[in-house]
LOKOL-960415 format. One line per field, with one value per atom (N, C-alpha, C): residue number from 1; residue in three letters; chain; atom name; x, y, z. Coordinates in steps of 0.02 Angstrom, whole numbers, padded with zeros to 5 digits, always signed. Example, Ala and Ser with C-alpha at 12.3 -4.5 7.8 and 13.67 -1.06 7.14 Angstrom:
LOKOL-960415
zado	c(1  1  1  2  2  2)
vexmar	c(ala  ala  ala  ser  ser  ser)
tigu	c(A  A  A  A  A  A)
pati	c(N  CA  C  N  CA  C)
xx	c(+00660  +00615  +00660  +00642  +00684  +00645)
yy	c(-00284  -00225  -00165  -00112  -00053  +00002)
zz	c(+00390  +00390  +00390  +00354  +00357  +00394)
***
This chain:
LOKOL-960415
zado	c(1  1  1  2  2  2  3  3  3  4  4  4  5  5  5  6  6  6  7  7  7  8  8  8  9  9  9  10  10  10  11  11  11  12  12  12  13  13  13  14  14  14  15  15  15  16  16  16  17  17  17  18  18  18  19  19  19  20  20  20  21  21  21  22  22  22  23  23  23  24  24  24  25  25  25  26  26  26  27  27  27  28  28  28  29  29  29  30  30  30  31  31  31  32  32  32  33  33  33  34  34  34  35  35  35  36  36  36  37  37  37  38  38  38  39  39  39  40  40  40  41  41  41  42  42  42  43  43  43  44  44  44  45  45  45  46  46  46  47  47  47  48  48  48  49  49  49  50  50  50  51  51  51  52  52  52)
vexmar	c(met  met  met  met  met  met  gln  gln  gln  ala  ala  ala  met  met  met  ile  ile  ile  thr  thr  thr  thr  thr  thr  val  val  val  ala  ala  ala  gly  gly  gly  leu  leu  leu  ile  ile  ile  ile  ile  ile  gly  gly  gly  ile  ile  ile  pro  pro  pro  ala  ala  ala  tyr  tyr  tyr  val  val  val  gly  gly  gly  tyr  tyr  tyr  asn  asn  asn  leu  leu  leu  leu  leu  leu  val  val  val  ala  ala  ala  arg  arg  arg  val  val  val  thr  thr  thr  lys  lys  lys  val  val  val  val  val  val  gln  gln  gln  lys  lys  lys  met  met  met  glu  glu  glu  ser  ser  ser  arg  arg  arg  ser  ser  ser  ile  ile  ile  glu  glu  glu  phe  phe  phe  met  met  met  asp  asp  asp  leu  leu  leu  leu  leu  leu  asp  asp  asp  ser  ser  ser  pro  pro  pro  ala  ala  ala  lys  lys  lys)
tigu	c(A  A  A  A  A  A  A  A  A  A  A  A  A  A  A  A  A  A  A  A  A  A  A  A  A  A  A  A  A  A  A  A  A  A  A  A  A  A  A  A  A  A  A  A  A  A  A  A  A  A  A  A  A  A  A  A  A  A  A  A  A  A  A  A  A  A  A  A  A  A  A  A  A  A  A  A  A  A  A  A  A  A  A  A  A  A  A  A  A  A  A  A  A  A  A  A  A  A  A  A  A  A  A  A  A  A  A  A  A  A  A  A  A  A  A  A  A  A  A  A  A  A  A  A  A  A  A  A  A  A  A  A  A  A  A  A  A  A  A  A  A  A  A  A  A  A  A  A  A  A  A  A  A  A  A  A)
pati	c(N  CA  C  N  CA  C  N  CA  C  N  CA  C  N  CA  C  N  CA  C  N  CA  C  N  CA  C  N  CA  C  N  CA  C  N  CA  C  N  CA  C  N  CA  C  N  CA  C  N  CA  C  N  CA  C  N  CA  C  N  CA  C  N  CA  C  N  CA  C  N  CA  C  N  CA  C  N  CA  C  N  CA  C  N  CA  C  N  CA  C  N  CA  C  N  CA  C  N  CA  C  N  CA  C  N  CA  C  N  CA  C  N  CA  C  N  CA  C  N  CA  C  N  CA  C  N  CA  C  N  CA  C  N  CA  C  N  CA  C  N  CA  C  N  CA  C  N  CA  C  N  CA  C  N  CA  C  N  CA  C  N  CA  C  N  CA  C  N  CA  C  N  CA  C  N  CA  C  N  CA  C)
xx	c(-00365  -00381  -00471  -00517  -00569  -00608  -00575  -00608  -00558  -00501  -00475  -00499  -00520  -00576  -00608  -00664  -00729  -00713  -00641  -00639  -00613  -00580  -00556  -00585  -00647  -00715  -00733  -00766  -00835  -00771  -00709  -00678  -00675  -00670  -00681  -00756  -00809  -00878  -00910  -00845  -00873  -00826  -00759  -00711  -00718  -00738  -00746  -00817  -00886  -00915  -00884  -00870  -00832  -00782  -00748  -00695  -00712  -00777  -00809  -00869  -00878  -00924  -00886  -00828  -00792  -00757  -00735  -00717  -00763  -00841  -00893  -00877  -00909  -00883  -00811  -00772  -00741  -00744  -00760  -00768  -00851  -00878  -00936  -00911  -00866  -00832  -00782  -00762  -00727  -00752  -00796  -00864  -00868  -00876  -00921  -00875  -00825  -00744  -00733  -00734  -00716  -00754  -00849  -00914  -00882  -00877  -00871  -00805  -00758  -00685  -00715  -00745  -00772  -00797  -00854  -00922  -00886  -00831  -00792  -00744  -00704  -00660  -00731  -00787  -00838  -00844  -00846  -00849  -00809  -00753  -00703  -00704  -00702  -00697  -00742  -00819  -00859  -00838  -00799  -00785  -00713  -00704  -00627  -00642  -00698  -00723  -00755  -00739  -00746  -00831  -00848  -00916  -00940  -00993  -01030  -01069)
yy	c(-00815  -00744  -00717  -00721  -00717  -00731  -00807  -00849  -00807  -00789  -00740  -00681  -00628  -00572  -00578  -00645  -00631  -00672  -00714  -00715  -00678  -00626  -00574  -00514  -00518  -00463  -00494  -00576  -00589  -00584  -00600  -00591  -00535  -00470  -00400  -00376  -00420  -00405  -00417  -00489  -00526  -00472  -00481  -00445  -00384  -00345  -00251  -00248  -00292  -00283  -00307  -00373  -00417  -00376  -00338  -00283  -00240  -00196  -00150  -00172  -00214  -00244  -00275  -00315  -00323  -00252  -00216  -00147  -00105  -00123  -00083  -00136  -00190  -00212  -00218  -00227  -00195  -00134  -00077  -00027  -00004  -00053  -00068  -00107  -00162  -00199  -00144  -00104  -00080  -00021  +00009  +00066  +00011  -00033  -00071  -00084  -00107  -00110  -00065  +00017  +00086  +00099  +00078  +00076  +00035  +00007  -00049  -00035  -00035  +00013  +00076  +00117  +00189  +00175  +00118  +00095  +00083  +00048  -00030  +00037  +00087  +00141  +00147  +00180  +00224  +00171  +00108  +00061  +00067  +00070  +00056  +00137  +00164  +00243  +00252  +00225  +00208  +00158  +00104  +00077  +00103  +00127  +00189  +00224  +00259  +00338  +00297  +00363  +00327  +00349  +00317  +00294  +00349  +00358  +00425  +00418)
zz	c(-03153  -03142  -03112  -03157  -03113  -03053  -03034  -02987  -02911  -02939  -02876  -02872  -02892  -02890  -02866  -02874  -02852  -02787  -02765  -02686  -02641  -02679  -02630  -02635  -02667  -02680  -02614  -02609  -02567  -02482  -02482  -02425  -02376  -02436  -02423  -02404  -02435  -02409  -02336  -02311  -02272  -02219  -02219  -02175  -02149  -02186  -02162  -02126  -02147  -02101  -02008  -02032  -01961  -01923  -01962  -01919  -01892  -01913  -01902  -01856  -01852  -01763  -01722  -01728  -01675  -01664  -01680  -01644  -01601  -01645  -01581  -01536  -01540  -01475  -01426  -01432  -01401  -01378  -01425  -01381  -01322  -01335  -01272  -01225  -01238  -01159  -01153  -01158  -01143  -01095  -01115  -01059  -01034  -01024  -00952  -00923  -00920  -00882  -00835  -00906  -00861  -00801  -00817  -00772  -00706  -00721  -00651  -00611  -00651  -00611  -00577  -00604  -00582  -00521  -00518  -00469  -00430  -00433  -00391  -00325  -00363  -00335  -00274  -00313  -00268  -00216  -00221  -00159  -00086  -00147  -00093  -00065  -00091  -00057  +00008  +00002  +00051  +00110  +00078  +00130  +00191  +00166  +00181  +00208  +00189  +00237  +00310  +00368  +00435  +00429  +00499  +00514  +00543  +00504  +00536  +00585)
***
């Protein structure tokens, strides 16, 4: 019984920070993708505009 509790606690100690880290990385990647999409739209608008 005690070994199961120790294993569960160890799993939570490892799992919770890993989950938080994963969510932080996903948020950063999402931010980068949104910037890339925005800049590519700006670039496409520039290509689409008539020459002056």
